[in-house]
TIZALO-216761 format. One record per atom (N, C-alpha, C, O): residue in three letters; y negated, z negated, x. Coordinates in pm, whole numbers, plus 50000, padded with zeros to 5 digits. Atoms other than C-alpha are relative to their C-alpha. Example, Ala and Ser with C-alpha at 12.3 -4.5 7.8 and 13.67 -1.06 7.14 Angstrom:
ALA501195000050089;ALA504504922051230;ALA498805000050090;ALA498824993450194;SER501195000649918;SER501064928651367;SER498914992749923;SER497804991049974;
***
This chain:
MET500565013250022;MET702304868266437;MET499465005649785;MET498725013449725;ASN500534999550128;ASN702534860466056;ASN499045000049974;ASN498494997050079;PRO501334997850034;PRO699094864765886;PRO499844986649904;PRO498784980849886;SER499745011750158;SER700374836265579;SER499644985650099;SER498894976150076;LEU499965013549926;LEU700904811165866;LEU498884997750090;LEU498414986450105;LEU501535003549938;LEU697774816366082;LEU499025000249845;LEU497944994749869;LYS501035004650154;LYS695814814765686;LYS500154982649966;LYS499294974249942;LYS499485012850057;LYS697764783865604;LYS499514992150108;LYS498654984650064;SER500305004449942;SER697224769265948;SER498384991850003;SER498134979950018;PHE501055003049938;PHE693304773665987;PHE499234990449856;PHE498124985049861;ILE500405003050132;ILE692904761165614;ILE500334984150022;ILE499444975950002;LEU499645014449913;LEU694784727165760;LEU498644996750024;LEU497824989849963;LEU501235006949972;LEU692144728265992;LEU498724994449966;LEU498054984549992;ILE501485000150105;ILE689314734365776;ILE499974983549890;ILE499044978449828;LYS499635012050143;LYS690494703365533;LYS500304989450056;LYS499854978950008;ASN499555017849972;ASN691924674765712;ASN498515000850092;ASN497785009050148;ARG501515009149939;ARG689084649865833;ARG500375000050083;ARG499495004850155;VAL499975003149840;VAL690594643766155;VAL499445011150110;VAL499035008850223;THR500734998149914;THR689434673066262;THR497955000550022;THR497075001450107;PHE501945002949986;PHE685614669566196;PHE499654982850051;PHE498534978350075;LEU500475012949931;LEU686004632566323;LEU500325001950143;LEU499454997450218;LEU500124997949897;LEU687494643266642;LEU498945012950035;LEU499265020050131;LEU500964983149939;LEU684604675466688;LEU498944990349976;LEU498234990850077;GLY500935006850055;GLY682164651066534;GLY499814990750110;GLY498684991650156;SER499775010249902;SER683024621866806;SER500135005250148;SER499924997450240;SER500344993249887;SER683194648267092;SER498034996150008;SER497244988550064;LEU501834999449974;LEU679444658367005;LEU499564989450011;LEU498424991250053;LEU500755012349990;LEU678404626167016;LEU499654992050095;LEU498614986550131;LEU499535001849804;LEU680214616967359;LEU498795009250109;LEU498015004650193;ILE500624988749946;ILE678554647167493;ILE498505000149984;ILE497895003150087;THR501464999749998;THR674744644567351;THR499974984450088;THR498934983950153;GLY500185013449959;GLY675234605667495;GLY499585004850110;GLY498435004750153;CYS499964999149838;CYS676294617867840;CYS498605011450075;CYS498185011650191;PHE501644990349984;PHE672874646367824;PHE498964989050015;PHE498234986550111;TYR501585010650024;TYR670354619667712;TYR500344991150106;TYR499384988250178;GLY499405013049911;GLY672194593467934;GLY499905004850156;GLY499054999250225;PHE499814994849869;PHE673104613468278;PHE499765012850041;PHE499785016850157;VAL500804990349895;VAL671734645768269;VAL498835005049982;VAL498315015250028;LYS501324990050018;LYS668834652068154;LYS498224991650015;LYS497644981849967;VAL501275005949965;VAL665534647468290;VAL498835007149956;VAL498975018749916;ASP500904995849976;ASP662054651868272;ASP499305010050015;ASP500295017350011;PRO500934989149925;PRO659624679668375;PRO499564992950055;PRO499774981250022;ILE501375002249874;ILE656984673068667;ILE499825012950003;ILE500445022950039;GLU500604983749945;GLU654074696868627;GLU498664995150094;GLU497814986550066;ILE501015001849908;ILE651824697468917;ILE498715004249932;ILE498595016349914;LEU501384989850077;LEU648274704668735;LEU499005002650134;LEU498864994250223;MET500675002949865;MET645894718269001;MET499124988750025;MET499424981450119;PRO500915007150029;PRO642974696768923;PRO500384983850053;PRO499784976550132;ASN499815013349975;ASN644784665268924;ASN500245000450183;ASN500014990250248;SER499355001849884;SER646114675269282;SER498815007250136;SER498935014650233;LYS501314993549885;LYS642554681769466;LYS500394997450102;LYS500255005250196;ASN500075007549883;ASN643594657669700;ASN501345002050106;ASN501544999050223;LYS498544998149933;LYS646934666369799;LYS499965018350059;LYS500945022650119;ILE500154988549997;ILE645764703469839;ILE499485003850159;ILE498484998750210;SER501134998449909;SER645214721370174;SER499985015550007;SER500835021949945;PHE499614984249969;PHE644624758670287;PHE500005003050123;PHE499854994950215;PHE499454995549846;PHE645344778670576;PHE499815015050018;PHE500015023349929;THR499884986849943;THR644944808970749;THR501085005350095;THR502235000850093;ASP498834994349852;ASP646824828971067;ASP499174994350115;ASP499714993950226;ILE501545007949880;ILE643604812371292;ILE501564991750075;ILE501464992050198;THR499355009849924;THR646924788571406;THR500985008650059;THR501715003050141;ASP498904991549924;ASP649224818971520;ASP499645012250099;ASP500345020950151;GLY500714989949921;GLY646164837071705;GLY499225010249834;GLY498135015249865;GLY500354994050091;GLY645264855071359;GLY498665002350000;GLY498134993450067;LYS501714998450091;LYS641504865571230;LYS499794997949856;LYS498744998049791;SER500204999950158;SER642104861870898;SER499014993249948;SER499044985050040;GLN501155006350009;GLN638814843570747;GLN499884991849830;GLN499544998749734;LEU500055006450091;LEU638894816370470;LEU498614999649933;LEU497784992349986;ILE501684998850026;ILE635364826070238;ILE500384985249940;ILE500144975750016;ASN500665016150086;ASN635564792769982;ASN501454997249965;ASN502545002449987;THR498825005050084;THR637594772169785;THR499824992449913;THR499324981649947;SER500705007750093;SER637004758869469;SER500824995949863;SER501455005849826;PHE499225006550139;PHE638814737369107;PHE498935002149884;PHE497734999249876;THR500215000150129;THR638284744568792;THR499934993049886;THR498784988549881;ASP499315009950151;ASP639384724968451;ASP501325004650033;ASP502044994850053;SER498905002649972;SER642524739668528;SER501095007650105;SER502315008650092;SER499465000549853;SER643234752068894;SER499735004450108;SER498545001250110;VAL500845004849889;VAL642314757269221;VAL500355016150070;VAL501455020850100;ILE499384987249947;ILE641504794069362;ILE499295000950163;ILE498394994250214;MET500354998349887;MET641204806969686;MET499465011350065;MET500055021850036;LYS500164986250032;LYS639274833369824;LYS499965003150201;LYS499484994950280;TYR499834998649900;TYR639994850770166;TYR499345017150049;TYR498785027150003;ARG500444979949918;ARG639354883370397;ARG500735001950148;ARG500494997950262;LEU498724996549874;LEU642304896370615;LEU499205014750067;LEU498985026250029;ASN501094988949902;ASN640104912570923;ASN501035001450124;ASN502094995650149;ASN499054990549869;ASN641404933071242;ASN500584986250030;ASN500054975849993;GLY499065004149945;GLY644184916071406;GLY500354991949934;GLY500564982150007;PHE499565009950047;PHE645334894271125;PHE501405003050064;PHE501685013050130;VAL498584998449999;VAL649214885471149;VAL500514990749908;VAL499504985449863;THR499214999850073;THR651804869870911;THR500194984250038;THR500404983250159;PRO500854993250136;PRO651144846770738;PRO498735002350007;PRO498154999750112;TYR501254996850011;TYR647904857870620;TYR499084989849986;TYR498134986350056;ALA500875012650042;ALA646694829770435;ALA500704990949863;ALA501654995949803;GLY499105001650110;GLY647734804970144;GLY499494985149991;GLY498724981050079;MET499825009450083;MET647754773269959;MET500994989050029;MET502094993249996;THR498995010650015;THR649824741070016;THR500094987849909;THR499114981649867;ILE500515010250125;ILE650064717269787;ILE501584986050079;ILE502764988950100;ASN499585006349898;ASN651334682469993;ASN500404988049936;ASN500154983649823;ASN499315017150067;ASN653324647369988;ASN500545001249866;ASN500264992749781;LEU499335001650129;LEU655564660669691;LEU500974986250004;LEU501204978649910;GLY498635006849994;GLY658324639369824;GLY499794982849917;GLY500804976749882;ASN500565010050020;ASN656224606469702;ASN500164998649806;ASN500184989249726;LEU499864993650194;LEU656624625269304;LEU501634994349932;LEU501884984849857;ARG498675006550050;ARG660204620369230;ARG501395007750060;ARG501145018850106;ASP498694992249918;ASP663894632969375;ASP499995017349902;ASP500395018949786;PHE499964991350024;PHE663514666369318;PHE501635010249964;PHE501715020449896;SER498854993449976;SER667154677669362;SER500564995349827;SER501654999249785;LYS499314994950125;LYS667644671068998;LYS498995010849907;LYS498585009049793;TYR500524987450057;TYR666014699668887;TYR501005012050068;TYR501945011250146;ASN499134989449943;ASN667194734168943;ASN499195015849946;ASN499535027449925;LYS501294984650006;LYS663774756468877;LYS499134995849974;LYS498994984349932;ILE501465002149977;ILE660344760868899;ILE499325007049903;ILE499775018349884;HIS501224987250039;HIS657694778168709;HIS498844999949990;HIS498044993249926;LEU501474997549904;LEU655004789268869;LEU498765007449866;LEU499245015849790;ILE502084991850004;ILE650724802268720;ILE499975004050062;ILE500764998750140;LEU500864997949945;LEU649124820968908;LEU499405013349999;LEU499985023249955;ARG500894987650012;ARG646454846768946;ARG499945007050157;ARG499924999950257;GLY500824995649888;GLY645544872269221;GLY499665010749989;GLY500125019149913;ARG501014992550062;ARG642954892069256;ARG499865011050152;ARG499305006550252;GLY500044993249885;GLY643314923069522;GLY501704996750074;GLY501814995950197;ILE498435005049976;ILE647364913669560;ILE501065002349914;ILE500734999349800;ASP499204996750079;ASP650184922769402;ASP501294993750037;ASP502374996849987;ASN498655006749996;ASN652634899569545;ASN499564988250129;ASN498674987350214;VAL500985012449872;VAL652734865369750;VAL501544994350002;VAL502114995849894;TYR499445005549962;TYR655554848269885;TYR500074981349945;TYR498984978549897;ILE499825016950109;ILE656244807069721;ILE500814993350157;ILE501804999750191;HIS499455005449907;HIS657284784870046;HIS499594983249981;HIS498634975949960;VAL499455019150005;VAL658964748770046;VAL500145001850069;VAL500525012850110;THR499475005949868;THR659264728070355;THR500634982749941;THR500114974749862;THR499465008050069;THR661824702170312;THR500314993850172;THR500265000250277;THR499385004849836;THR663064678070629;THR501834998549973;THR502684991849915;ASP498024999449977;ASP666734687170703;ASP500324991250160;ASP499874992750274;PRO499435004149878;PRO668354667470940;PRO500815006250102;PRO501244999350195;ASN499584989149909;ASN669824696471126;ASN499315004750112;ASN499725011250207;VAL501334989549944;VAL666434706471262;VAL500554987450180;VAL501054976150180;LYS499415006149880;LYS667244695071660;LYS498724996550024;LYS498464984550032;ASP501615008149919;ASP663544691071777;ASP498964995649912;ASP498055003749897;LYS500505005150022;LYS661924673171618;LYS498004996149973;LYS497184992849887;SER501975000649996;SER658074672271745;SER500025014449978;SER499035017349911;HIS500534983550069;HIS658144711671677;HIS499035002549879;HIS499304996549775;ARG500825006850107;ARG655094716771452;ARG500645009149863;ARG500225010149747;LEU498984990350150;LEU657504739471207;LEU501684991950041;LEU502684998350076;ALA498825005950003;ALA660294710371227;ALA500504997749876;ALA501654994949843;ASP499055003550175;ASP660454706770839;ASP500475015249970;ASP499845025050011;ARG499194984950054;ARG662564737570702;ARG499525006849917;ARG499515002749801;ILE500294991550096;ILE661234765670558;ILE500325010849957;ILE500495020850026;SER499204991950062;SER662564783370258;SER498705009349938;SER497535007449971;ALA501464992149991;ALA660354812970090;ALA500645012849880;ALA501005024149912;VAL499704986950085;VAL661294834169768;VAL498635014049978;VAL497485011549941;ASN501604992750057;ASN658724866269714;ASN499955001849865;ASN501045001049809;VAL500234996950153;VAL657684872869371;VAL498315010950006;VAL497205010150059;SER501264990950078;SER655504902069208;SER499314995749930;SER499804988149846;LEU500605000050097;LEU652644900269039;LEU499605009749898;LEU498955018849948;LYS500254990250107;LYS652154920768704;LYS498384996249922;LYS497834987249858;ASN501435003050076;ASN648774931168623;ASN499304982850055;ASN498774975049976;GLY500555006549921;GLY647664905268870;GLY500014983549951;GLY499144974949960;LEU499555013550069;LEU649564874768695;LEU501414999250015;LEU502335007350000;TYR498035004349989;TYR652874857768754;TYR500044987649910;TYR499244978249922;ASP500185011050079;ASP653734835068492;ASP501484999849946;ASP501685003949831;LYS499194998850051;LYS657454829668494;LYS500934985550104;LYS500384976550168;ASP499575012749925;ASP660294804868655;ASP500935008650117;ASP501165020750122;ILE499584997749838;ILE661974807469002;ILE501404988849964;ILE501334977249922;SER499155010949974;SER665614794669030;SER499964991850166;SER499474996050271;PHE500205009449806;PHE665874768369370;PHE501145011650053;PHE500875018750150;ASN499294984949916;ASN669034796169433;ASN499305013550081;ASN499515019150188;GLN500734988249885;GLN666584823369509;GLN499424999150141;GLN499405007850228;PHE500824999849872;PHE664564806469783;PHE501484998850119;PHE502534993050094;GLU499214998449916;GLU666424815170132;GLU499114993950122;GLU497904993350102;THR500475001249884;THR665574803170493;THR500015006550117;THR500975006550194;PRO499874988249982;PRO664254829370652;PRO500244998050176;PRO500214987650242;THR499255005049864;THR665564840971023;THR498614993550040;THR498664981450063;TRP500824996549952;TRP662084844371124;TRP499434979850025;TRP498514975950096;TRP500575013449972;TRP661814802871098;TRP501074993850106;TRP500694986150194;THR499545005149918;THR664694795371271;THR500325005550167;THR500784998650259;ASN501054998049900;ASN663584816371542;ASN499554996350091;ASN499864994950209;ALA500765012749947;ALA660904796971572;ALA500014987450084;ALA499324982250172;ILE500005013749938;ILE662464767271623;ILE501314998150084;ILE501954987950108;HIS498265000849873;HIS665774782571884;HIS500934993749914;HIS501544984649969;GLN498965001250025;GLN668094777571626;GLN500755010049901;GLN500055018349842;SER499464989650080;SER670634797771426;SER500354993749845;SER500664982449807;ILE499985006650138;ILE670774799971054;ILE501444990549950;ILE501644983149855;ASN498545005250056;ASN674474789571058;ASN499634983050028;ASN500204974749958;ASP500365015549959;ASP672994753771208;ASP499554994549829;ASP499804982549812;PHE500075004850128;PHE672204746670854;PHE500424998849832;PHE500745010349804;GLY499024997850124;GLY673724741270468;GLY498855001349899;GLY497815007549921;PRO500884997450106;PRO672004738270141;PRO498074998750031;PRO497434996550134;ILE501385006549968;ILE668384732170104;ILE500474987249948;ILE501374985449867;THR499705013950037;THR668284695270085;THR498384997149888;THR497354993149941;TRP501214999150090;TRP665514695469769;TRP499814990049943;TRP498924990649859;ASP500915009850033;ASP665554654469707;ASP499504999550182;ASP499374988050224;GLN500575004049932;GLN664234660370051;GLN498235009050035;GLN497565010950136;LEU501134988249984;LEU661174684769943;LEU498474992050042;LEU497964982949977;ARG501875001549981;ARG657404679470090;ARG499055011149953;ARG498095008349882;THR500934991150043;THR655694707970026;THR500185008449900;THR501235005649843;VAL500244989950084;VAL655144734769799;VAL498695014750048;VAL497485013050036;ALA501534993949932;ALA652774765569955;ALA500035016549878;ALA500885020049796;VAL500154984450112;VAL651814801669749;VAL498775005650166;VAL497675001750205;VAL499854992849886;VAL651584823070072;VAL499275017549938;VAL499335019949818;THR500914984449978;THR649604861870084;THR501765005750059;THR502545002150146;GLY498724989849931;GLY652624889270095;GLY499805009150095;GLY499095008450195;THR499884991649878;THR653444917770259;THR499585009349949;THR500295018949978;SER500974994550003;SER650684937170096;SER498534990849953;SER498244980149900;TYR501335005949941;TYR647244933470165;TYR498895013549988;TYR499265024449945;ASN501164989050011;ASN643774955470179;ASN499304991850115;ASN498804980850090;GLN501075002449880;GLN641974949170511;GLN497965000349962;GLN497305008849902;TYR501515000250043;TYR638084938870483;TYR499424998449891;TYR498255001449866;ILE500034997250151;ILE638434934170135;ILE499844983549969;ILE500224975250051;ASP499505013050013;ASP638294901769989;ASP500554995649846;ASP500284998849730;GLN498955001350057;GLN640684888269838;GLN499964989449914;GLN499024981449921;GLU500105012950075;GLU641904862769552;GLU501024995450000;GLU502035002450010;LEU498325003350062;LEU644654833369475;LEU499334988749931;LEU498434980949965;GLU500405014650122;GLU644384809069163;GLU501214994849992;GLU501945000549911;LEU498975003850078;LEU647144789769142;LEU499634990549884;LEU498624983649888;ILE500565004250098;ILE647354776168793;ILE500654987849973;ILE500164977549927;SER498445011650046;SER650814754968755;SER500914996550080;SER500775006650148;ILE499185001349975;ILE653464743868920;ILE501104993749853;ILE500404990949757;LYS499065008350099;LYS656244728168662;LYS501365004050065;LYS501825015050094;PHE498305002049907;PHE659834715568834;PHE500774999249817;PHE500234993849720;TYR499475007050175;TYR662234713668477;TYR501365000250084;TYR501555000650205;ASN498474999149978;ASN666124714368460;ASN500285014149904;ASN499665015349799;ASP499184985050094;ASP667794749768295;ASP501304987849984;ASP501824980850071;TYR498835011550035;TYR670554727168086;TYR500885015249934;TYR501615012849838;SER499164990550038;SER672244761968016;SER501295005350019;SER501905012649941;ARG498655005149928;ARG675314757368233;ARG500644987849949;ARG501874988149953;PHE499605012650079;PHE675824722168056;PHE500405002549857;PHE501444998449804;ILE499544993850145;ILE675604738867707;ILE500875005249999;ILE501715001349918;THR498834992149987;THR677994763467806;THR501204991750039;THR502055000650041;ILE499295001449936;ILE680574742267942;ILE499914988049837;ILE501064985949797;SER499905008950127;SER679864716667593;SER500735007049913;SER501655001949850;ILE499784989650126;ILE680314751167366;ILE501715000950015;ILE502525000749922;VAL498604997049981;VAL683734756167569;VAL501084989749963;VAL502254991749932;ILE498965010449984;ILE685024720867560;ILE500434996449781;ILE501314991349711;GLU499485002250121;GLU684564722367203;GLU501025012849907;GLU501895011149822;LEU499324988350019;LEU685794757367138;LEU501874995050038;LEU502785000049972;LEU498635005049936;LEU689234739867322;LEU500584994849914;LEU501734995949872;MET499445013650108;MET689294713567094;MET500275006249854;MET501255001649796;VAL500094993750049;VAL688754735466836;VAL501845009849966;VAL502525011249865;LEU498774991649998;LEU691964757266922;LEU500984991150015;LEU502004991649947;ALA498565012149996;ALA694164726867034;ALA500204998149900;ALA501404999049874;LEU499475006350145;LEU693914714666660;LEU500645008249941;LEU501675004949883;TYR499534985550054;TYR694484752166546;TYR501184999750033;TYR501935002449939;VAL498194996749961;VAL698114752466739;VAL500284991849962;VAL501464993949933;TYR499445008950048;TYR698594721266614;TYR500405000549885;TYR501614999449861;TYR499864993650147;TYR698394729566272;TYR500865009249939;TYR501485009349833;PHE498974994050038;PHE700114755666308;PHE501225001950026;PHE502015010049977;ILE498665001349979;ILE702874744566476;ILE500784988349842;ILE501944987949800;ILE499595009050131;ILE702954717066144;ILE500465008549921;ILE501515005849863;THR500044990150091;THR702744747265954;THR501535005949996;THR502365005149905;VAL498704996749995;VAL705704764366116;VAL501214993649979;VAL502254999949959;LYS498605009250001;LYS708234733866099;LYS500004999949821;LYS501025003349762;SER500155001950121;SER706944727865728;SER501135015249929;SER502075012849853;VAL499124990650026;VAL708584767265676;VAL501374994749961;VAL501834994249847;ARG498534999249984;ARG711984758965765;ARG500444987449866;ARG501194988149769;LYS499925010550126;LYS711594724365560;LYS499985004549847;LYS500644997049775;ASN500394996350104;ASN710514744165234;ASN501815004049960;ASN502655000549877;ILE498804987050027;ILE713434769365269;ILE501164991050009;ILE502104992549931;THR498825006850021;THR715794741765369;THR500354988749844;THR501494984749820;ILE500015008050104;ILE715244719965042;ILE500215007349900;ILE500795002849802;GLU499654995350144;GLU715254748164805;GLU501285008950040;GLU501775015649949;TYR498464993349976;TYR718574764264977;TYR500924985549907;TYR500754973349909;LYS498905012550016;LYS721324743964813;LYS501435003850016;LYS501905013049949;PRO499084990249958;PRO724414750564961;PRO501395002549865;PRO502125012449870;THR499354993050086;THR726594748964624;THR499375009449920;THR499765008649804;LEU500534990450045;LEU724624776464517;LEU499935002649849;LEU500425010649770;GLU500444997750191;GLU723114768664169;GLU499315010750036;GLU499035014350150;ARG500734990250051;ARG721404794664042;ARG498284994249922;ARG497944985249846;SER501535004450027;SER717554794063999;SER499645001849832;SER499895013549801;LYS499734994650078;LYS716904792763628;LYS498134994049931;LYS497894988249825;THR501124999850046;THR712824791663632;THR499745010649936;THR498925009049846;GLY500174992450127;GLY712824821263454;GLY498825012550056;GLY498225022150008;ASP501434986849896;ASP710334839663751;ASP500875013549976;ASP502025012249935;GLU499774989849958;GLU711014873763789;GLU500684999250132;GLU501625006950147;MET499714997549845;MET711704867864169;MET501734991949967;MET502394993150071;ASP499115009250033;ASP714834845964035;ASP500935006750019;ASP501575002350114;ALA498764987049899;ALA717524876164105;ALA499855001550088;ALA500885000650155;VAL499945001449876;VAL716194879664392;VAL500644984050098;VAL501444985850191;LEU499695008249923;LEU716794844564540;LEU501424999049957;LEU502284996650041;ASN498085005250017;ASN720434840064347;ASN500455012350053;ASN501625010150084;TYR499284993449903;TYR721264873064530;TYR500104995050121;TYR501154991450174;ILE500175011949849;ILE719954855764856;ILE501034988649968;ILE501754987150067;TYR499735014949998;TYR721544822264743;TYR501695005750036;TYR502245000550133;GLU499174994849984;GLU724834843764714;GLU500765007650120;GLU501935005450154;ASN499514993349910;ASN725304866264977;ASN499335002150185;ASN499615010750269;TYR499705005949928;TYR723904849165241;TYR500385003050181;TYR500025006450293;ALA498514996149832;ALA726974850565480;ALA500305012450034;ALA501015015650129;ASP499244982849986;ASP727394888965435;ASP498705001050118;ASP497524997950102;SER500724999249895;SER726344898465833;SER498615014149956;SER497455015549993;GLU500574988650039;GLU725024929765684;GLU498564999349945;GLU497585006349973;LEU501125004350113;LEU722604913865425;LEU498865002150111;LEU498664998350226;SER501574997649940;SER718934930165457;SER499235003849850;SER499605003349733;LEU500385004150130;LEU716124935265266;LEU499895015549895;LEU499445017949783;SER500234988850069;SER716484970365203;SER501364995149871;SER501254996249749;LYS497995000650083;LYS720504961965034;LYS499404984749885;LYS499904979449786;VAL500145011850135;VAL718654932664851;VAL499395008349871;VAL500005009149765;ALA500784994150054;ALA716014952764690;ALA501015012149904;ALA501095012249782;LYS498774991550084;LYS718684979364569;LYS500634996249893;LYS500715001949784;SER499195011150122;SER720774949964393;SER499565002049910;SER499965008949817;VAL500935006650118;VAL717944936264206;VAL499045009949926;VAL498425007649822;GLY500664982350043;GLY716324973064149;GLY498554988149992;GLY498174982449889;MET501445006049983;MET712834953964293;MET499365008150111;MET500345012050174;SER500614994049854;SER710944970864586;SER500054989750100;SER500044977650079;GLU500205012649913;GLU710874957064940;GLU498834994250008;GLU498694982150021;ARG501195007549980;ARG707514952964962;ARG500054988049883;ARG499954976549927;ASN500165010050121;ASN707474931664656;ASN500384988650052;ASN499634979250077;ILE499185010049961;ILE710274910864772;ILE499164995450131;ILE498474985250130;SER500725009749852;SER708814904065147;SER499024993549968;SER498834982050007;LYS501365010750015;LYS705374895864993;LYS500754986349912;LYS500464975149952;PHE499495011250073;PHE707124871664774;PHE500524988850104;PHE500354976650103;ILE499515008549878;ILE708644857965066;ILE499004992550034;ILE498744980850006;THR501215004449903;THR705734856565280;THR499304990449941;THR499044979449988;ASP501255014350011;ASP703304839465045;ASP500674985949979;ASP500094975150000;LYS498765014150031;LYS706174812364961;LYS500304994450085;LYS500094982350085;HIS499405006949922;HIS707704805865235;HIS499375001650162;HIS499934996650260;LEU500165003649880;LEU705404813465523;LEU500355008450099;LEU499685008350202;CYS499294993149958;CYS707794839565648;CYS500495012349969;CYS500395016349852;ASN499384987150003;ASN709524872765715;ASN501184997749914;ASN501524987449857;PHE498175002350114;PHE713064879565516;PHE500974997550128;PHE501984990450124;ARG498955007649902;ARG714604876465854;ARG500594982350020;ARG501614975550021;THR500755011449954;THR713114846465933;THR500744993949861;THR501584985849901;TYR499905003550109;TYR713984837365565;TYR501034995250022;TYR501374984350067;ILE498265000249994;ILE717554845865542;ILE500444985250125;ILE500774974350078;ASN499325006449935;ASN718584827365939;ASN499554990049958;ASN500724986549939;ASN500385008850075;ASN716934796565774;ASN500844989249907;ASN501034977149910;ILE498785006150092;ILE719474793165486;ILE501124999950077;ILE501984991650048;ARG498595004049984;ARG722304800065717;ARG500014990650171;ARG500824986550254;ILE500105014749886;ILE720854776565979;ILE500384983649922;ILE500954974349979;ALA500105014550059;ALA720694745765717;ALA501755005549951;ALA502534996349977;GLU498565004750072;GLU724414755265551;GLU500454995850126;GLU500994984750128;ALA499245002049857;ALA725534756665950;ALA500144989950053;ALA501144986750117;GLU500035012149988;GLU724174724665989;GLU501224989049899;GLU501804978749933;ARG499585011950088;ARG725834709365674;ARG501385003650022;ARG502164995049982;LEU498304998349947;LEU729664729065822;LEU499774990450102;LEU500024978750073;LEU499595005949880;LEU729494715766137;LEU500024984749969;LEU500944977450004;LYS499465018950033;LYS728884677266001;LYS501205000249909;LYS502234996149962;SER498905001350103;SER731254679765693;SER501125008850033;SER501835011849938;SER498794992149994;SER733914701565855;SER500474996250118;SER499834988450188;ASP499344996749935;ASP736534707366089;ASP499765014050099;ASP500225015150213;PHE500324984549957;PHE735254745566170;PHE499284997350184;PHE498424989650225;SER500815004549880;SER734634749266549;SER498525009250003;SER498325014549894;VAL500914996950009;VAL731244764266641;VAL499865012149948;VAL499195014649847;SER499034984650028;SER732624798866619;SER499795003149867;SER499015009349796;GLU499925000150179;GLU733344796066302;GLU499075001649877;GLU498795009149783;VAL501164996950149;VAL730824783766118;VAL498825011250008;VAL498105015649918;GLY500604988450015;GLY729124810866313;GLY500295010149915;GLY499805015449815;TYR499274988150176;TYR730924833666110;TYR500104999449880;TYR500365008249799;LYS499575003650175;LYS731224818365802;LYS497955003449950;LYS497605010449855;VAL501315001550034;VAL727264815565781;VAL499465013349979;VAL498575015449897;GLY500524982149986;GLY726734856165846;GLY499594999650150;GLY498475004250165;PHE499914992649848;PHE726864859966237;PHE501225001150059;PHE502144993350083;ASN499054992249921;ASN728754884466397;ASN500144991750162;ASN501074985750215;ASP500155006549828;ASP727994871366754;ASP499704980150026;ASP498784973349982;PRO500435012749982;PRO728444834666882;PRO498684995750067;PRO497834987350037;SER501495001249927;SER725804839067140;SER499064998949898;SER498344989049888;SER500915003150053;SER723884848966871;SER499364991749927;SER498144991049912;PHE499635012350101;PHE724484821466646;PHE498944989550071;PHE497794985750053;SER500915015249902;SER723764792966919;SER498245003450050;SER497354995050066;LYS501235005449966;LYS720654809767022;LYS499074995749844;LYS498234987349812;THR501004997750147;THR719194814966676;THR499914983049965;THR498834977649945;PHE499835014850041;PHE720354777266597;PHE499124989550060;PHE498404980950010;LYS501455012549911;LYS718424758666908;LYS498635002849953;LYS497844993949920;LYS501215003150061;LYS715434779566797;LYS499404997449912;LYS498234993749905;ILE500795010650117;ILE715104768866481;ILE500234987249964;ILE499794983349855;THR499615008749986;THR716794734466583;THR499204988750071;THR498684977850047;GLY500255003249881;GLY715944728966871;GLY501194993650116;GLY501034990650235;LYS499035005849984;LYS719224716166926;LYS501535012249986;LYS501855018249883;SER498974995450020;SER722574733967043;SER500964995149846;SER500744985849769;PRO499255005250111;PRO725354734066775;PRO500724994450109;PRO499874985850133;SER499085007449975;SER727764719166984;SER499324987350003;SER499954978250057;ASP500795018550009;ASP725444685966945;ASP500644994649886;ASP500874982649897;LEU499825004550117;LEU726664682166592;LEU501184999549960;LEU501594996249849;LEU498155002550009;LEU730474683666664;LEU500314979750025;LEU501464975250023;
***
């Protein structure tokens, strides 16, 4: 790939107003779609405001003997103290935020930010219950589908995000309702009913333990949307760059064709490269014409000649010669009675097949199309 072609295409890209018009319009469209169809306001459940919605439980319902010592609300949290007595069973104890379905359609979100503290405990389960139409026994006390994720507390604190896709439906729940996990599809977040914080796998028997729930916030992580938007913008830039590159490539042949004179007029600009151009104009029909041959004939270095052609015509020496040859071939095919093969030989091609191939590559047509 010719570096000069790439450079000129890039300059066209950044200087053309169409580039900024298209990219600006697409950014406006993406921004409009974001605020009109994608963005949703987060919803935060503050514990004191949820006092009437919170319930507490222990394993007594399942035959366990854990003890709920007391519960309390502060200005910013709800606290539950409990003790695991001999004979406790899973789940040991926990607190539940009820009636969430009345707040909003939670399927519009994809993450939960949870803040809680634990004393005498280093991990907890976060349970969510959803109404699922695939539950067969609607009268079962566990008819609401349970999904859970286990989180670890660091120094007694958890202040992190939980992605919706981290929640999984445990086999103990499907066993309890006598169904297979294969009966259920993805979690139906638009049917969310409750969120519960439940004591985890670590425990201390006969010691008072404490859970403090501070905040639960539902929100949307837009990183996927942003990534897709960036990819779209980059693809547009790439498409524009390819478009300008094609224009640049086409302009190369146009510039060479204009400069080429079928009458072989000499360049008289006084430029030090006049000798190079005049030699090429006189000898382009020589099938053995090469960069080294031109350099030796005019007494200049191959490097300087090659750089001159690349800078001025944005192509290498061989492409430059072929464009001159094909320009003359077009003239001869239109204005003479020579055959395609004869024209090919006259402009410097030893092989008719190579001539036809090069002709079609440069002009997009076969030589016979001009006869």
